[in-house]
N, C-alpha and C positions, 0 to 999 in steps of 0.2 A: 532498497535504500534504507532498510530497517536500521535503527540505532544499535550499536554494540552492547551497550550497557543494558538494553531492555527497558529503559525509560527514557523520557523525553519531556522537555518543558516547552510549552507553546505559549507565545506572547502576542497579544493584539493591543496596540496602543490606539485607542479611539479618542474622539474629541472630548469626551466627557470622563473617561477613566482608562486605566490600564487593566486588562484582563489577562490572567495567566492561568494555566492548567497543567498539571504534572501527572501524566499517565504513565503506567507500566503494563507490559504484556507478558503473561506467563501462562503457559499450557492452553493458548487459544483464548484466554479471558483478558479483557482490558479493565484496569482498575485505576480509580482516582487515588493517588497518594499524596496529593496537595493542590492547592488552588489558592488564587489571590484575586481581589478586585479592588483596586486603589483609585479613589476618586481624585482627579486633578484638583489643584487649588481653585482653578477657574475653567470654564468651558473654553477649550483652545481656539474655537471659532467664534467666541463671543465677541460682542462689540467693544472695540477699543484694544484687543489683545494683540500686540505686535509680535513680529517674528522672534525678537529676542526674548520677550516674556514667555512666548510659547515654548521656545527650547528650554528656558529655565524650568518651566512647569513640568515638561517631560522628564527633565534631568531629576527633579525632586521626586516624581513618582517612582522612576527606576531606581533611584537611591534607596527609597524606602522599600521597594520590593526585594532588592538585594540584601537589605538588612534583615528583613522578615524571613526570608527563604534560603536554604542552602542549595544552590545550583549543582554543586559537586562536579562530576565529570560528565553529566548527561548532556545530550545534544540539545541545542535550542533552535526552534523554528519560529520565524516571525512572519507577520502579514504586512502587506502593503495595500492601501485602499484601491478600490476599483477605478476611482475617477483618475488615478495617477497611472494606470496600467492599460495594457492592450491585450486582448484575446480574440482570436479568430480561429474558426473551424472550417477547413476546406477539404474537398476530396480530391485525392491525388489519382492520376491514371494508374492502371494496374502495371506494376514493374516488379523486378526482382527486388527482394527485401534489401540487398546490399546497396541499391541504387537509391533507396528512399531518402537517406540523409542528404545526398546531393540535390535531389528534386526539392527537398523541404527548404534548403538553404536559398535556392532560386525563389521558392514561393514566398519565403519570408521577406526577401528584398522587395517583392512586388506588393505584399500585403501590408507590411509595417509602415505607417505613415511618417516615419523618420529615417535618417540615415542609419543603415545598419550598424555602422561603427559608433553611433551615439547611444546605442541601447544595449541592454543586457537581455538576451533572449533565449528561449529554450523551446522545445517541441516534444510532443508525445502522440504516439499511435492510439487513436480512440477505439479501434477495431483490430482484430487479428490481420496480419498481411493477407490480401486477397479475399477477406471474408465480408467485404462491404457489398453495396448494391452493384449488380452486374454492369459492366461497361456497355454502352450500345454499340461499341466498335468490334470487340472481339469476345464479349460475354464474360470476361474475367471480372473478378470482384475488385471494386475500387478500394483505395485505402483512406480512411477518414483520419485526418491529422489535426491536432490542436496546437496552434502557435501562440505563445505567450511572450510578451515583451514589456519592458519598463525602461525609461530613460536613465542613463547612467547617473546623472546628477540627482534624480530623485531617489534612487536606491542607496546612493552614497550618503545622502543627507539623512535618510532613515537609519542606515547602519551606524552613523557617526554617534547617535545617542548611546547606542549599546557599547560602542567602542570605549566611550568617555567612562563608562562604569565597569570596564573590564568584562564585559559579557561577550563570549565567543558565540557568534551566530553561525549555525551549520546550514540552514535552509531558509530561503525567502520564497513565500508564495502569495499569490492574489487572494484577497479575502473571498470573492465569489467561488473560487475554486476549492476553497477550504469548505465553504457551506456545501458545495456539491459532494465532497468526500464525506461529510457528516450526513447528508441525505441518503447517499447510496448505502452507507454502512448501517445506520441506526434506524431509518424509517421502514417499517414493515409494509406501510401502505403504498410504497412505490411499486408499480406493476412490474411483472416479468418481461414485458414487451415495450417497445417504444411507443405504442398506441395510447399509453396513459402516463401522464406526467403530473408532478406536483410542483407547486411555486414556492420556493423559500424566499421570504420576505425579510430582510434585515433593516430595521429602521434605525438609523444612527442619528447623531446630532445635527449633521449637515447635509448627509446624503442617505439615500435609501438604495440597497442592493437588492435587485430582483433577478433571481436565478430560477430557470425552469429546468427541471431535472427529470430525465428518463434514465433507463438502464444503461444506455450506451452513449447518450448525448447530453449536452448542456448548453444552455443559451442564457447570457446574462446582460443586464443593462444597469447602469447606474442613474438613478433619478436624483436630480440636484435638489432634493427637498427632504427635510428630517425634522427632528424635534425642535431645532432653532427657529424654524419658520413659524411654529405655534408660538414660541417665546416672543418673536418679533411682533407677531399679531397682538399678543396681550400687552406688550410694551407700547405699541402705537395707539392702541385703544384707551388705555388708562394712563398714557403720558408717563411711563415709568422707566427706569434704567433697566438695561438687560438683565442685571443680576436680580433685581427685585421682581422683575417679571418672570424670571425662571423659577424663583421661590414661590411666587403666587400660582404659577402653573402646576408645580408639583404638589401643592396643597389645595387645589381647586375642589377636590372632593369633600373636603372638611370645611371649606370657606362658605360663609353666608352669601357670598357673591358668586356661588358656583355657576348659577344660570347665566350671569353676564359673562363670566369667564369663557364658558363654553360656546356663548354666542359669538365672542370676539374671535374664537378659534374656528368657527364653523366654515369661513371661506377656505381656510387652509386644509380642513378635512376634505372639503370638495375637490380642491386642486390635486390633493394627494391621490384621491381615489380616481380621478380622471386620468392622471398620468400612469397609474397602474393598470387602469382599464385600457389605455392607448397601447401600453406595452404588451399586454396580453393579447390585444386584438391583432397587433402586428405579428406575434408569434403564431396565432391561430391562422393568419392568412398565409404565412410562410410553411406551416406545417398543418395543413388541413386534416390529416389523418390522425392527430394526436389530440386527446381530450385532457384538459386541465381539471383535475379532480378535487384539488385541494390547495389552500394556502397554509404554509406553516410560517407563523409570525415570530420573528426573533428580534432582539435589540432593546435598547432602553426606551425607545420611543413606544413599544407595545405596552408600557405601563400606563400610558395615558388613558384616563377614564373615557370610555365609550368609543374609542378609536376602532378597536377590532370589531365591535358590533356594527359600527356605522360602515366599515369596509365590507363586512359580509352582506349587509343589506344593499349597498350600492353595486357591488360587483356580482352579487347573486351566486356566491361560491362559498363553501364553508371555510371558515378562518379559525385556525387552531393555534394557540400559544401554548407549547409543551411546558410541563412542570417537572419532566425528568427525562432522562436519556435511557432508553429501554435496554441497550446492550452494554451499559457501563456500570460496573460494580463500584462500590464506595468503601475505601478501607476503614477499618475500625478506628484509625487515628485521625480520621477526617470528620468533621461535624457535618453529618448528612442534612440536618435541618438548614444550616447556613448555606450549604451547596445548592440545596434545591431553591432557596431564595434567589439565587443568581443564575439559575439554569438558562433563562432566555438571554442572558448576556454572554454565554460560553458557546454559542454555535460555531463561531469561527475558530476559537482556540481548540475546540474539540475536533474539528476537521483538520487543523494544522497538526495536532498531535497524532491522529491517525495517519497521516502521511509520514510523520517522523518515525512510527512504528511499523511502517511498511504495509499498513492496512488500508491506505487511501487509493482511490481510482486514479486521481491525478497525482503524478509524482514529479512534475517539472520543478526545477529549482532556478530561481532567478538571482542567486547570490553570485555576484561578479568573482571571477577567478583571482584577480588581483587582490580583491578585498579578502577573500578566503585566505590566501597566502600570507598577507600582512597580519591578519588577526591570528593566524596559527603561530606565526613567529612571535607576536606579541604574548601569546599565551605561554610559549616555551621560555620567553625571557625571564620570567620569575623563577623558573627552575635553575637556569644558569646562575642568576643572581643568588639563590639559595645556596647552590653548590659552593659558589665562591665564598659566601659567608661562613659556611660550615668549615671550609678549609682554613679560613682565617682564625675562626673560634678555636680550632684544634691547635693551630700554632700558637696562639696566645696562651691557651691552657698549659701546653707543654713548657713554655718559657716560665709562666707563672709558677708551675710546679717546682721547677729548678730553683728559683729564688726562694720559694716557701721552705723547701727542704734545707737550704743553706741557712736561712733565718732561725729554723728550729734548732738547727745544730748548735748555733751561737747563743741562743737565747733561753737556755734552760733555767738559769738563775732567775730571770725575770719572770718566767713562767711559774716557778715556785711561789714568787711573791703574789702573783695573781691568784694562784690556787688558795693561799692563805687568806688573802682578801675576800674570796668567794666564801670560804668557810666561816669567816667572821660575820659576814653579811647574813648567812644562812642562820647563825645562831641568834642574831638580833631578831631576824624575821620569826624565828620560832617563839621568842619571848613575846613579840607583839601578838602573835596568833594566840597564845595561852591567854593573854590579857583580854583579847576579844571574845574568846570562849567564856571567859568569867562573866562577861556581860550578856550572854546569851539569854538567860532567864528574863531579865528585864526587857530585852528587845522583843522576845516573843510575846510577852504581855502586851506590848505596844501594837505589835502586828495582829495579835488576836483581837484587840480592841477595834482595829481598823476593819478586819474582817466581819466582826459583828454587824456593821452597818449593811452588809449584804445578805444577812439571814433571811429576811422577809422581803427582799427586793422584787420577788415575782408575784407577791400577793395581789397588789392592785392591778397589774397587767393581766393576772388570771381573772380577776373580778370583771374587768372591762371585757376580756374575751368571752366569759360566761354570758354576760348581757347581749354582746353582739351575736352570739350564736344563737340566741333566743328569737332573733328578728326573723321576718319571713325571708326564706331562702330556698334553694333547690332541695335541701334536706327535709326542711319543715313543711314546705308546701310543694310536694312534687308535682301536682297538677299544674303548676306554673313554671315548670322546668324551663321551657323555651324562652320565657321572659327573662329569668335570672342569667341564663346562659348568654342571651343577646346583650344584656347589660354589662356583664363581665367582659365580654369581647369587644364592648364599645360599638356594637352594631346599631347605630341610631335608627336606621330604616326599619329593622326588624322590631325594635322596641316601640316605635311609633305605630306599627300596625296593630298593636293592641290598644283598644281605647284607654285613655289616661285613667279614667274613673274605674277601670276594671283591673288596674295593675296593683297587686298586693305587694306594696313596697313601703318601707319606712326609711327615711333619710335622717340620721342623727346629725344636729348641728353643733350640740355641745353636751358633755357629760362630766360630771365631777363626782368623786368619791372621797368623803372625809371620814377619818377614823374617830370613833368614840369608845370610851371605856364602858359605857352603858347605854345601849341604843334605846332603852326604855325611856330614857329622859333626854334624848338628844333632839335638837331641832333641825329642821331643813335649812339649807342655805338658798339664797335667792338666785333666780335665773336672769341673765341679761335680756332685756326687751328692747325693742325699737318701735319707734312711731313716727312716720313722715320723715324719716332719715335720720332722727335723733336717737340717742341711746339712753335708756334708763335702767335702773336696778331695782327690781322688785324684791323686797326682803322676805326672808323665810320666817320660820317660827321665832318669836321673840323670846329672849331669856327672861327668867323669872328672878325674884329678888333672892332666893336662896339657891344654893348649889351644893353638890356633894364634893367636898374638898378632896376626898380620896380618889374619886373618879376623875376629878380635874387633874390630880397628880398623875394618874395612870396615863391619861392622854398626852401630858407633857413629856412623860418618860418615853413614850412611843415615838413622838415627834423627834426627841433628841437623839435616841438611841438607834431608830430604824428609819429616820427621814420620812415618817408619815405626817400627813397634813391633818391636824385634829380639827373636830367641829365644836362648836360652842355648846355648852350644856344648856338645857332647858328643863329644869326641875321645877315643878309646880308644887305648891304647898298642899294643894288639895287633890293631887293625883293628876289625871289626864294621861297617865301611861299605863298600859296593860301589859303585864309579864304573861308570856305563854307558859303553859304548864309543861313542866319537865325541862325547862331551859335554865340551866344554872350559870353558864358562861355567857354574859350579855354583851361582851365586846363585840364590835362589828363596824359596819361602815353605813354613812348616810349618803345615799345616792340621789342625784338630781339629773335626769335625762331630758333633753328638749330636741324637738325636731319636727318633721312634717311628713305628710303622706298624701299620694294622689288618689288613694282609693276612696270609693264613695262613702264607706262606713269605717272611719278610722277607730272606732270602739271595738269593732269586729276583730281588728287586728292587734289591739293592745290587750283588751280584758273582755272577751265575749262571755256571755252567761249562757247557762244551760248546756254546755258542751261535754260534760262528763269526762269519760275516758276516751272520746273521740279525738285522738291526737291530730288528726288532719284539720280539726277546726279550732285548735287551741291557739290562743294569742300570746303576746310577749310575756304578760304576767302569768298566765296559765303555765307556760313552760318554766318560768322561774319558781312557781310553787312546786314543780315536780323535778327540781334539780337532781335529787337522789335517785328518782326512777330513771332519769336520762343518763346520769353518770354512774350507775350500778351502785348507788349508795356511797360513793366516794367524793361527792362534792364537798369542798371545805366550806360552803356558804348555804345559808338557808334564809329564805325570804321571811320577813318578820311582820307581824301585826297588820295584814291587809284588810282587816275588818274595822280598823279604827283610824279616824282621820288624822290622828296625831302621828301615826306611823305609815300611812299610805294615802297619797293624794294624787289624783289625775285631773289635769286641766286640759281642755282642747277648745278649738275654735277655728273659725274660717281665716285663711291667710288673706288679711285685708290691710292695706297700706294706711288706711284711715284709722285703724285701731292698734292697740298694742299687740305685738307679736313677738315671739322669741327672735333674738338676733341671729344672723347668719343664714336666713332662708333666701335661697335663689340669688339671682343677679339682677341689679337694678338696671333698667333700660328705659329709654323714652319710646313708648309705643306710637306708632304712626299708622299701622296697617288696619285692616278690617277688624282684627280680633281685639284690639285694645288700643286706648289713647291715653296721653299723659304718662305719668311714671307707672311703670308696672314691674312685677317680678317674674323672671323667666327661668325655666329649668336649665342648669348649667350644661347639661349634656344634650337634651333634645330640643332646647330653645322654645319649648312650649311655655304659655302663659300659666302661672301657678297662682297669681293673685286674684282677688275679687275684682271684676271688671264690669263696666256697663254692658248690657246686652243691646246689640246693634241689629237694626233691620237691613233688608236687602240693599237699601240705599246708603248704608254705612252710618245712619243716624241712631242716636240713642232711643230705646224703646220707653215709652211712658205709659203708666198704668192709668186707671180711671181718675185717680186723685191727682194725677199730674207729677207723680213721683217717678224718678229714673228706675228702671227695672235692672237689677244686677244679676250677673252670673257668677255663681260661686265655683271655685275650682279646688285648689288643694286646701287641707286642714292641718293646723298645728296642734302640738301637744306638749305638755310638761308632765312628766312622771317623777313623783317623789316617793322613793321606796327605801327600806332599811333591810340590811343583811347582816345576820348573825354570822360571825367568823368563829367556826367550830374549834379551829386550831390556834386560837389566839394565845400569846404568852400570858403567864398569870399576872394579875394586877399587883401593885406594890405591896399591899397588905399581905397577899398570898406568898410573895417571895419572903417577907420578913417572918411570917409564921413557919414557913418550911425551913 
């Protein structure tokens, strides 16, 4: 039953999303050449979703799928859910192979719990004729047969969605049988005999398919419990709507109410594990010689935090969630990373596609013959229409050509007039073009003036990048590699495993860089401070009475020509500025950096003493002093005057809400727990307290020293670093330009 084109589209419409997989088979290798996973606008089985709205949501998803993917002439195979289908495996008495269909029809009428005329059914031999267990009557092998059925109205309703979007369906298969095809083809841990079995557990939104797989047999059960049960538990506990409860469930891992959310879902965890245990127990009692070795967990429900671990502990059997398919190659035109993100959702469509390629163990097809014929004719109708349109178009073109030739024959005089008009228009256009070319020099000057604004646009971002690269990071502090990698990945648990005061991290809350024509006489700008919720501005170096008009002119020129922000001059009559020997070009930037650090000794991270050439112990300022060494002598900046307070200033202190601290540190919250009371500051990522708080005893009361004063516990420390950088490649000052 392999597809003629060598490729097939498999589609599974679940309650939460539409999953599709495009596979091709060539030379015995199966390759992914396309896939899609389209989320519905709402969960189809969510609270308040009526049938009409459900049909519209499915139509929208299919419409988006058709728009995003080219189905071409490849066959399409679709699934129907297990709760709407019927599967039974029976042993037939040993008979001649030609009599098997007759006996199967009789057996189907007995086994299927509906009128045989009201269902679409199919059957398949699960063993070779006569190779089953010996019959106790004559010793000949029995024939094991699988009988599959679905009600006509159910399959017709499912196929109607595809018909509306002009999708021709070639095969219809039950989802559990597709999972069996996947397990038999892709899972190497499935034993060679029927004495060892694996369980494929597909946890959907409303139902969970449990499929027990051996080499020659399959047993399945639909458990009426899925992801929606967890959502309803959250909704009932927190008095939320279904949609809000679903969102809260999906973000439970990052929520500060994670414990309460998991507690609300715990009864559902228990019920699901009990149902799975009951199903596995029933199978074991019916097949005592078969051992269940492993559970393969698939479906969107497996993404729920802690579920698989809970099932493994409760069922006492290994539970595995695959992150790849071992026998499936991925085409270079497909995003491998995005595909692996959706692997757990693609179990059903993988099994469907294998059947479409002729590689599946189960090959039954529940597509109604009448529907197949009508869809085939519908697909051909467009070709008939296209042929009629082509014939009509050819006729119209022939007729139009006749009239066109006749008009050309009679209209030569008019054509000459038109040609003369075109020539006149061309000459006029040529004159206008020449006039525009004469204006070119003036236009080029205007354009060049506009481009001048961008000549030094990368200088300030490069300065910021230089400063940020000098902070503690994986390159500068390799011994803390795990900390920086966990922080970058957003792994809060791994970050919190390292004591906060041992984390060599610096968080910048503000940074400013102001251009100056002469950094020797430039003052620092103030940093924004906050105290008790209010904001204040602490001023920097004050201006003196005298100033260098030439340098002031230089700053204004840079501001106007290159959009730099100038700093105020601070030229003292008696000095206060120290020029470094050998520095002729004094243009540069005045920089103010504010931030905080959880490390126990913030000075060690910023400007340690006695570190020499030991780069592993360098601080931020140490690295800034060695920019040429780090950048192979090519750094456009040089740190200036670190030995003079007029040019270098470092302030630091404890993060204390009762004192002035730089603005932007942490998040304000109302502390109610054992670690802090009143208004506190917390880390935006790890939610740890970073401000100074009262130390509490075991009873949660504030500790008091012998003088009756409250004992406080210091946490993070803040800093403000004022530095100056020489810009080696600065454009010449106005006086230098005039002299040149």
